[in-house]
DRENRO-28258 format. One line per 8 residues: number of its first residue (from 1); their letters; for each residue x, y, z of N, C-alpha, C. Coordinates in nm, 3 decimals. Atoms other than C-alpha are relative to their C-alpha. Layout:
BEGIN
NUM	a	X:Y:Z:X:Y:Z:X:Y:Z; ...
This chain:
BEGIN
1	melldklk	-0.009:0.103:-0.094:0.253:0.897:-0.965:0.136:0.033:0.101; -0.122:-0.044:-0.062:0.520:0.990:-0.683:0.103:-0.120:0.011; -0.093:0.076:0.003:0.664:0.655:-0.641:0.077:-0.055:-0.162; -0.061:0.029:0.109:0.749:0.616:-1.032:0.089:0.138:-0.006; -0.101:-0.140:0.009:0.923:0.972:-1.008:0.121:-0.039:0.059; -0.086:0.009:-0.059:1.120:0.845:-0.745:0.107:-0.126:-0.021; -0.071:0.069:0.050:1.208:0.508:-0.904:0.079:0.029:-0.135; -0.084:-0.061:0.084:1.321:0.705:-1.199:0.120:0.080:0.057
9	wryatkam	-0.135:-0.109:-0.088:1.560:0.915:-0.972:0.102:-0.117:0.026; -0.115:0.083:-0.058:1.728:0.593:-0.822:0.085:-0.083:-0.131; -0.050:0.087:0.062:1.986:0.399:-0.962:0.115:-0.102:0.103; -0.113:0.109:-0.088:2.272:0.134:-0.866:0.112:0.099:0.034; -0.150:-0.111:-0.009:2.519:0.395:-0.675:0.086:-0.101:0.016; -0.097:0.039:0.028:2.828:0.339:-0.743:0.121:0.010:0.104; -0.089:-0.047:-0.123:2.991:0.548:-0.473:-0.095:0.060:0.114; 0.090:-0.043:-0.115:2.848:0.645:-0.142:0.094:0.100:0.063
17	ngekveqe	-0.071:-0.112:-0.066:2.951:0.966:0.070:0.029:-0.054:0.133; -0.012:0.019:-0.117:2.944:0.778:0.402:-0.085:0.063:0.124; 0.078:-0.063:-0.091:2.683:1.002:0.570:-0.086:-0.104:0.042; 0.093:0.090:-0.048:2.471:0.837:0.782:-0.211:0.046:-0.023; 0.156:-0.007:0.043:2.074:0.762:0.680:-0.055:-0.031:0.168; 0.060:-0.013:-0.118:1.837:0.875:0.966:-0.069:-0.150:0.036; 0.062:0.138:-0.028:1.692:0.597:1.163:-0.125:-0.028:-0.021; 0.137:-0.007:0.040:1.339:0.659:1.088:0.007:-0.053:-0.145
25	kidniiea	0.004:0.028:0.122:1.420:0.608:0.741:0.074:-0.127:-0.040; -0.023:0.119:-0.011:1.605:0.275:0.807:-0.122:-0.097:0.034; 0.114:0.115:-0.064:1.300:0.146:1.038:-0.090:-0.019:-0.117; 0.088:0.012:0.073:1.090:0.240:0.748:0.013:-0.084:-0.130; -0.050:0.113:0.094:1.300:0.019:0.502:-0.028:-0.146:0.036; 0.018:0.112:-0.040:1.305:-0.261:0.738:-0.154:-0.035:-0.008; 0.141:0.038:-0.011:0.939:-0.243:0.796:-0.059:-0.035:-0.151; 0.063:0.063:0.134:0.873:-0.257:0.381:0.047:-0.158:-0.005
33	vslsatss	-0.049:0.099:0.029:1.090:-0.583:0.406:-0.092:-0.103:0.078; 0.085:0.084:-0.088:0.871:-0.715:0.684:-0.141:-0.014:-0.059; 0.120:0.006:0.055:0.570:-0.612:0.511:-0.016:-0.083:-0.175; -0.014:0.036:0.125:0.680:-0.805:0.169:-0.069:-0.138:-0.014; 0.052:0.120:0.025:0.489:-1.102:0.017:0.084:-0.108:0.011; -0.082:0.100:0.010:0.624:-1.421:0.055:-0.080:-0.117:0.009; 0.069:0.130:-0.007:0.503:-1.781:-0.037:-0.054:-0.060:0.139; 0.049:0.065:-0.106:0.256:-1.926:0.239:0.022:0.100:0.109
41	glqpfell	0.008:-0.099:-0.118:0.323:-1.611:0.425:0.116:-0.062:0.109; -0.091:0.056:-0.083:0.620:-1.810:0.579:0.138:0.088:0.043; -0.131:-0.081:-0.031:0.885:-1.526:0.548:0.131:-0.070:0.064; -0.079:0.052:-0.019:1.125:-1.753:0.526:0.169:0.070:-0.033; -0.109:-0.059:0.013:1.429:-1.547:0.568:0.028:0.116:0.119; -0.065:-0.085:-0.122:1.632:-1.320:0.816:0.069:0.119:-0.054; -0.060:-0.092:0.065:1.759:-0.955:0.761:0.088:0.053:0.110; -0.089:-0.078:-0.093:2.089:-0.838:0.927:0.029:0.130:-0.058
49	vitndeik	-0.015:-0.140:0.027:2.146:-0.474:0.933:0.158:0.026:0.086; -0.166:0.008:-0.085:2.546:-0.410:0.996:0.035:0.157:-0.028; -0.055:-0.121:0.005:2.660:-0.089:1.083:0.169:0.005:0.024; -0.124:0.012:-0.048:2.995:-0.215:1.211:0.098:0.029:-0.094; -0.081:-0.048:0.101:3.301:-0.067:1.038:0.125:-0.111:-0.031; -0.126:0.157:0.010:3.542:-0.392:1.112:-0.089:-0.100:-0.113; 0.081:0.067:0.058:3.264:-0.607:0.989:-0.030:0.016:-0.186; 0.018:-0.032:0.149:3.201:-0.411:0.652:0.143:-0.004:-0.083
57	kqiraiaw	-0.115:-0.019:0.052:3.564:-0.404:0.571:0.013:-0.176:-0.002; -0.026:0.136:0.028:3.585:-0.777:0.616:-0.099:-0.042:-0.120; 0.059:0.044:0.114:3.286:-0.824:0.375:0.034:0.063:-0.121; -0.039:-0.080:0.113:3.425:-0.556:0.133:0.073:-0.109:-0.093; -0.093:0.069:0.086:3.721:-0.830:0.073:-0.022:-0.126:-0.074; 0.063:0.091:0.106:3.492:-1.094:-0.046:-0.128:0.054:-0.072; 0.121:-0.062:0.106:3.255:-0.850:-0.260:0.083:0.060:-0.089; -0.070:-0.055:0.081:3.474:-0.776:-0.511:0.066:0.142:0.015
65	dqsvitdc	-0.055:-0.142:-0.056:3.630:-0.451:-0.327:-0.084:0.099:-0.027; 0.094:-0.114:0.040:3.331:-0.254:-0.391:-0.018:0.094:0.140; -0.027:-0.110:-0.110:3.375:0.068:-0.184:-0.136:0.033:0.079; 0.107:-0.065:-0.087:2.987:0.130:-0.123:-0.045:-0.126:0.088; 0.021:0.088:-0.155:3.018:-0.196:0.118:0.047:0.077:0.119; -0.060:-0.066:-0.094:3.248:0.032:0.344:-0.070:0.148:0.006; 0.029:-0.140:0.022:3.114:0.368:0.244:-0.136:0.012:0.025; 0.127:-0.010:0.024:2.740:0.291:0.278:-0.018:0.035:0.141
73	shllvfaa	0.043:0.011:-0.139:2.563:0.394:0.609:-0.050:-0.126:0.064; 0.053:0.114:-0.074:2.391:0.078:0.667:0.005:-0.113:-0.109; -0.046:0.106:0.117:2.475:-0.265:0.496:-0.103:-0.096:0.072; 0.071:0.119:-0.048:2.155:-0.487:0.475:0.067:-0.147:-0.067; -0.071:0.140:0.066:2.254:-0.844:0.429:-0.163:-0.098:-0.002; 0.093:0.065:-0.006:1.950:-1.075:0.322:0.040:-0.159:0.014; -0.031:0.149:-0.021:1.965:-1.451:0.463:-0.117:-0.090:-0.006; 0.122:0.097:-0.010:1.733:-1.719:0.354:0.027:-0.110:0.129
81	wdtytper	-0.013:0.113:-0.059:1.641:-2.021:0.547:0.112:-0.106:-0.079; -0.078:0.096:0.064:1.880:-2.337:0.453:-0.101:-0.100:-0.013; 0.103:0.080:0.028:1.558:-2.557:0.440:-0.116:0.034:0.092; 0.068:0.011:-0.069:1.212:-2.608:0.560:-0.018:-0.100:0.099; 0.034:0.108:-0.085:1.144:-2.780:0.867:-0.156:0.010:0.087; 0.140:-0.022:-0.048:0.817:-2.878:1.073:-0.001:0.137:0.094; 0.046:-0.111:-0.075:0.923:-2.610:1.333:0.013:0.118:-0.035; 0.043:-0.128:0.087:0.972:-2.338:1.108:-0.162:0.034:-0.051
89	inkmfdlt	0.160:-0.040:0.047:0.643:-2.398:0.972:-0.091:0.042:0.105; 0.093:-0.024:-0.090:0.441:-2.457:1.269:0.006:0.142:0.075; -0.034:-0.104:-0.102:0.617:-2.165:1.426:-0.112:0.156:-0.068; 0.063:-0.103:0.093:0.467:-1.942:1.144:-0.129:0.001:-0.003; 0.125:0.052:-0.001:0.129:-2.101:1.156:-0.062:0.042:0.131; 0.044:-0.005:-0.141:0.091:-2.092:1.536:0.012:0.157:0.016; -0.002:-0.157:-0.006:0.201:-1.681:1.511:-0.136:0.058:-0.087; 0.136:-0.036:0.064:-0.081:-1.635:1.255:-0.138:-0.035:0.097
97	ndvrgfkn	0.127:0.069:-0.073:-0.339:-1.820:1.486:0.012:0.118:0.091; -0.013:-0.060:-0.152:-0.204:-1.626:1.793:-0.032:0.156:-0.056; 0.057:-0.146:0.069:-0.256:-1.278:1.597:-0.126:0.030:-0.030; 0.141:-0.021:0.037:-0.588:-1.349:1.466:-0.090:-0.020:0.096; 0.099:0.060:-0.104:-0.710:-1.496:1.758:-0.092:-0.080:-0.033; 0.075:0.147:0.043:-0.858:-1.806:1.582:0.026:-0.054:-0.057; -0.056:0.125:0.113:-0.809:-2.130:1.396:-0.088:-0.032:-0.116; 0.089:0.005:0.112:-0.963:-2.155:1.055:0.035:-0.157:-0.060
105	qgwedyrq	-0.029:0.154:0.088:-0.973:-2.523:0.921:0.052:0.015:-0.091; -0.067:-0.007:0.130:-0.895:-2.411:0.580:0.136:0.018:0.058; -0.169:-0.039:-0.044:-0.568:-2.271:0.722:0.077:-0.108:0.084; -0.055:0.169:-0.030:-0.507:-2.617:0.935:0.051:-0.063:-0.103; 0.017:0.099:0.136:-0.565:-2.809:0.638:0.133:0.047:-0.096; -0.120:-0.088:0.068:-0.298:-2.558:0.455:0.119:-0.053:0.056; -0.140:0.020:-0.074:-0.052:-2.606:0.730:0.026:-0.170:-0.010; -0.001:0.164:0.019:-0.103:-2.998:0.705:0.084:-0.024:-0.124
113	mllgtypq	-0.056:0.013:0.120:-0.024:-2.992:0.358:0.164:0.033:-0.017; -0.133:-0.044:0.001:0.292:-2.784:0.383:0.094:-0.112:0.055; -0.088:0.085:-0.079:0.409:-3.016:0.674:0.039:-0.139:-0.078; -0.025:0.140:0.064:0.356:-3.312:0.437:0.067:0.006:-0.135; -0.073:-0.002:0.151:0.554:-3.178:0.129:0.122:0.084:0.048; -0.127:-0.091:-0.038:0.833:-2.907:0.257:0.119:-0.085:0.057; -0.106:0.104:-0.105:1.004:-3.116:0.511:0.034:-0.126:-0.079; -0.037:0.119:0.051:1.048:-3.389:0.289:0.097:0.015:-0.145
121	rdeetnfn	-0.103:-0.040:0.160:1.247:-3.203:-0.024:0.128:0.000:0.054; -0.174:0.035:-0.069:1.622:-3.225:-0.010:0.029:0.172:0.008; -0.015:-0.148:-0.027:1.767:-2.882:0.131:0.057:0.086:-0.085; 0.013:-0.121:0.116:1.874:-2.732:-0.179:-0.096:0.041:-0.071; 0.108:-0.071:0.067:1.551:-2.728:-0.339:-0.100:0.112:0.100; 0.065:-0.115:-0.107:1.402:-2.564:-0.003:0.084:0.106:0.000; -0.093:-0.122:-0.006:1.687:-2.314:0.021:-0.001:0.094:-0.147; 0.002:-0.047:0.166:1.650:-2.225:-0.388:-0.162:0.085:0.019
129	haakqtyi	0.131:-0.057:-0.020:1.275:-2.155:-0.282:-0.009:0.103:0.102; -0.009:-0.079:-0.135:1.337:-1.976:0.053:0.076:0.163:-0.061; -0.088:-0.112:0.056:1.629:-1.776:-0.168:-0.110:0.111:-0.062; 0.084:-0.085:0.103:1.330:-1.647:-0.403:-0.084:0.126:0.064; 0.070:-0.098:-0.104:1.138:-1.490:-0.117:0.098:0.109:0.051; -0.063:-0.123:-0.026:1.413:-1.273:-0.046:0.038:0.123:-0.096; -0.047:-0.105:0.044:1.469:-1.118:-0.379:-0.150:0.074:-0.014; 0.128:-0.099:0.017:1.070:-0.961:-0.338:0.031:0.079:0.114
137	afanaina	-0.007:-0.090:-0.100:1.171:-0.830:0.006:0.126:0.111:-0.030; -0.107:-0.080:0.041:1.477:-0.723:-0.143:-0.013:0.135:-0.089; 0.070:-0.086:0.073:1.284:-0.519:-0.404:-0.054:0.116:0.041; 0.047:-0.065:-0.110:1.099:-0.399:-0.119:0.079:0.145:0.035; -0.075:-0.055:-0.073:1.371:-0.250:0.041:0.084:0.129:-0.089; -0.039:-0.055:0.065:1.494:-0.111:-0.272:-0.102:0.147:-0.026; 0.099:-0.062:0.033:1.181:0.084:-0.351:-0.008:0.113:0.107; 0.015:-0.072:-0.125:1.138:0.186:0.016:0.117:0.128:0.025
145	aafqgvds	-0.096:-0.086:-0.002:1.471:0.357:0.014:-0.002:0.146:-0.092; 0.016:-0.127:0.079:1.418:0.555:-0.277:-0.131:0.094:0.001; 0.107:-0.106:-0.042:1.072:0.682:-0.183:0.038:0.089:0.111; -0.022:-0.060:-0.121:1.256:0.827:0.108:0.154:0.089:-0.050; -0.126:-0.069:0.002:1.529:0.978:-0.094:0.127:-0.080:0.038; -0.142:0.063:-0.053:1.811:0.725:0.015:0.006:-0.089:-0.123; -0.094:0.062:0.095:2.063:0.561:-0.226:0.004:-0.149:0.042; -0.016:0.135:-0.025:2.101:0.177:-0.244:0.067:-0.061:-0.124
153	tpvegfdp	-0.055:0.095:0.086:2.306:-0.092:-0.453:-0.026:-0.130:0.014; 0.014:0.163:-0.013:2.200:-0.419:-0.531:0.125:-0.090:-0.014; -0.122:0.056:0.005:2.507:-0.632:-0.457:-0.055:-0.181:-0.014; 0.000:0.182:-0.024:2.511:-1.025:-0.584:0.127:-0.017:0.003; -0.140:0.034:0.044:2.880:-0.983:-0.658:0.046:-0.041:0.161; -0.069:0.053:-0.134:3.015:-1.176:-0.337:-0.002:-0.156:0.022; -0.003:0.126:-0.029:3.117:-1.496:-0.206:-0.063:-0.036:0.126; 0.096:0.032:-0.092:2.828:-1.647:-0.025:0.066:-0.080:0.095
161	daldkilg	-0.065:0.047:-0.100:3.014:-1.887:0.176:0.093:0.039:0.121; -0.095:-0.070:-0.119:3.295:-1.673:0.317:-0.079:0.090:0.087; 0.073:-0.094:-0.061:3.022:-1.397:0.384:-0.094:-0.098:0.154; 0.054:0.068:-0.128:2.822:-1.698:0.606:0.082:-0.004:0.089; -0.090:0.024:-0.162:3.135:-1.756:0.808:0.010:0.099:0.040; -0.053:-0.132:-0.053:3.206:-1.379:0.879:-0.137:-0.008:0.073; 0.132:-0.061:-0.082:2.826:-1.352:1.001:-0.005:-0.134:0.093; 0.075:0.151:-0.030:2.790:-1.731:1.125:-0.119:-0.023:0.005
169	lrekglrs	0.110:0.006:0.059:2.508:-1.770:0.933:-0.058:-0.169:0.000; 0.040:0.133:-0.005:2.528:-2.149:0.890:-0.071:-0.053:0.154; 0.067:0.101:-0.126:2.487:-2.219:1.247:-0.139:0.039:0.050; 0.121:-0.032:-0.021:2.185:-2.029:1.246:-0.109:-0.070:-0.097; 0.053:0.064:0.054:2.057:-2.225:0.996:-0.079:0.053:-0.128; 0.011:-0.069:0.121:2.104:-1.943:0.727:0.076:-0.007:-0.100; -0.097:-0.020:0.095:2.263:-1.889:0.407:-0.054:0.145:-0.072; 0.016:-0.141:0.031:2.316:-1.550:0.278:-0.044:0.003:-0.182
177	tlllpigy	0.094:-0.002:0.163:2.126:-1.450:-0.092:0.056:0.142:-0.053; -0.018:-0.149:0.050:2.209:-1.056:-0.109:0.052:0.112:0.080; -0.053:-0.120:-0.103:2.358:-0.740:-0.015:-0.075:0.108:-0.045; 0.026:-0.128:0.046:2.221:-0.393:-0.018:0.032:0.108:0.065; -0.053:-0.142:-0.056:2.415:-0.106:0.082:-0.098:0.121:-0.004; 0.043:-0.101:-0.041:2.225:0.171:0.205:0.087:0.148:0.032; -0.086:-0.138:0.004:2.344:0.545:0.181:-0.055:0.122:-0.092; 0.015:-0.071:0.103:2.372:0.854:-0.009:0.124:0.024:-0.096
185	rdaendwl	-0.083:-0.036:0.089:2.526:0.911:-0.337:0.120:0.064:0.029; -0.112:-0.090:0.021:2.860:1.052:-0.396:-0.030:0.038:-0.133; 0.018:-0.013:0.142:2.771:1.197:-0.736:0.108:0.057:-0.074; -0.087:-0.058:0.054:3.096:1.377:-0.785:0.118:-0.119:-0.039; -0.111:0.109:0.003:3.303:1.044:-0.768:-0.100:-0.136:-0.051; 0.070:0.129:0.086:3.024:0.805:-0.944:-0.004:0.025:-0.109; 0.020:-0.040:0.121:3.039:0.776:-1.300:-0.106:-0.042:-0.045; 0.131:0.049:0.045:2.684:0.622:-1.303:-0.089:0.102:0.025
193	anlvkvrk	0.096:-0.093:-0.060:2.541:0.924:-1.131:-0.102:0.070:-0.109; 0.080:-0.100:0.080:2.449:1.157:-1.423:-0.013:-0.074:-0.117; 0.032:0.082:0.120:2.376:0.899:-1.694:-0.142:-0.034:-0.010; 0.155:0.011:0.037:2.041:0.860:-1.852:-0.012:-0.153:0.065; 0.053:0.106:-0.018:1.859:0.568:-1.725:-0.069:-0.078:-0.121; 0.056:0.085:0.117:1.791:0.299:-2.002:-0.092:-0.126:0.036; 0.053:0.140:-0.019:1.541:0.034:-1.995:-0.067:0.007:-0.147; 0.047:0.075:0.111:1.357:-0.141:-2.246:-0.118:0.079:-0.036
201	skkdlvtv	0.145:-0.064:0.068:1.064:0.000:-2.476:-0.102:-0.095:0.067; 0.078:0.035:-0.031:0.719:-0.103:-2.356:-0.032:-0.119:-0.076; 0.015:0.072:0.137:0.699:-0.262:-2.685:0.069:-0.152:0.015; -0.063:0.114:0.000:0.961:-0.511:-2.611:-0.007:-0.061:0.125; 0.037:0.027:-0.136:0.868:-0.525:-2.261:-0.107:-0.068:0.049; 0.150:0.041:-0.068:0.497:-0.607:-2.222:-0.048:-0.057:-0.143; 0.084:0.062:0.114:0.293:-0.828:-2.415:-0.160:-0.018:0.059; 0.123:0.035:-0.068:-0.085:-0.828:-2.327:-0.079:-0.093:-0.095
209	ie	0.121:0.099:0.069:-0.307:-1.112:-2.402:-0.137:0.022:0.019; 0.136:-0.002:-0.023:-0.673:-1.064:-2.425:-0.089:-0.096:-0.059
């Protein structure tokens, strides 16, 4: 299976060479993020794609000085909704009705159930729920990059409050969750590039219940 071959090829790249990734490949990665599964189809996050070198430098300073932040081609920032509101929920349900061209009573009943539940919860509970959805999209972005022979580096090591200030996310009702530098590996300067990938055995990983 070609996808598995690509996943065996990929690793968390520790050094990138600054080469620009073709826009078509970036567009494909963004599309993979858009197509990700999310709870109730709400897509409770936004994706920021950063190529500005000065902003990358600011982010590197609050991300453990990781070189991939500035040496990558594109820096993806995943930002979850800070909470669920009736406006946000209704916008996605209305969009679904517009795209499909009809209303379904079961779907409308489900809308009312969410409206009667999510907005009443505390903001931190809602943010944590939305943040989990970004991890699903994040994985799709990593896989889409690998499938095209593009490297990436999952990054949770950063100060989210500082990043939110740099990008003005709180004013938009968003909070940062993950960073994903996208680019091409600098294998000669990456200590991890030629090491064997290590994973649990299937015996230790998988339990089959019949």
